[in-house]
C-alpha positions, -999 to +999 in steps of 0.1 A: +121+062+025+112+041+056+130+041+084+125+024+119+127+051+155+157+056+175+135+045+197+128+012+185+097+018+197+082+036+161+063+064+160+030+070+143+042+100+125+069+120+094+107+123+113+118+155+116+139+151+084+117+134+065+114+103+067+092+081+073+089+053+101+074+023+093+050+021+119+035+053+107+033+027+073+017+004+085-007+027+100-016+043+072-020+015+045-040-009+076-064+019+082-070+018+053-092-008+035-085+007-002-050+017+010-053-022+010-073-037-012-046-017-037-023-038-027-032-066-021-043-061-065-015-045-076+007-080-057-023-104-072-005-092-105-032-061-112-013-027-128-030-011-143-054+022-123-083+016-148-084-025-140-081-014-104-106+009-110-128-024-120-119-042-095-127-022-063-165-012-063-174+025-045-137+039-050-137+067-073-105+082-094-096+108-070-091+087-037-077+061-057-051+085-071-046+099-035-041+060-023-012+050-048+005+081-045+008+077-010+022+040-017+044+057-039+057+080-012+061+051+016+087+035-011+051+003-013+048+007-052+067+013-083+049+040-108+060+033-147+049+050-174+053+034-209+041+050-248+054+087-264+018+095-272-010+101-253-028+074-243+000+069-224+007+034-202+005+035-165+022+006-144+020-003-109+039-029-092+054-038-057+082-025-048+106-050-022+100-032+000+064-040-001+065-074-015+078-072+024+047-053+036+025-081+020+041-102+045+027-082+072-007-080+055-010-118+054+002-123+095-026-095+101-050-113+083-036-151+105-040-126+134-076-124+120-081-160+114-072-169+145-094-143+164-130-154+152-125-189+154-119-179+194-150-162+188-171-194+178 
């Protein structure tokens, strides 16, 4: 579960009780190009692991699985498994917190656009 830090300023690490701070989520996700890319794809409706891999040339299965597990742990995405026997169908979708986090990513994108305009 993501929590604000008691000081209100955030922290970039796990709290002693195991809760994750909002600042650590931002740092961990925004600091990783694959995590941002995967979140954007999932937000756009790309939910199957094989489709995510095809949409990310250069991304390995191992790294994708690590990033998806991190996003699951942070509560940004949820995983659903359907089917009675292999092959099972696995899908990822944004949680309500993940949808809110997409707003943060969009705002970061707007800030980057503003910085790029200032440089011109």
